[in-house]
C-alpha positions, 0 to 999 in steps of 0.5 A: 370759365377760368382765366389762366393767363392774359391770353388763355382761359379754361372751360371747366366743370361744364355739365348739363343735367341728362333731363336737359341734354340735346336742347343746345344748352351745352353749346350755349354755355360754351359759346358764352364762354368763348364770347366772354374770352373774345371780349376780354382779349383772350386768344385761346380757350382749352378744356379737359373733357370726357366729351371730345365729340361735343367740343369738336363740333364747336371748333375745338381741336384735340391737343397733347396734354403736355402742351398745356401750361403746368399751372393747370395741373394743380387740380390734376395732382390730386386725382387718383388717375393722374398721370398715367390713367387720365381719361380726359381729352385736352382740347383747345380753340384759337379765337 
């Protein structure tokens, strides 16, 4: 989890090896991040993901990428898909 501001964090680079999927490991990792965010007094956690359905099951909602702070785009500027071909979905959960 990457803390962006005093009230916002990002879950990034979450990956579970194919040999270990469907065992609840991804869910546990996300829940641990959310628990840590709550402990730190953060109000929102977002992610940019290729696994929209996974995050929907965990209570995240899809949002327009433009709703996210400009600070997160630093990594995106280096991506060959930015800005017109980005295929990641922006999602957020309010705690």
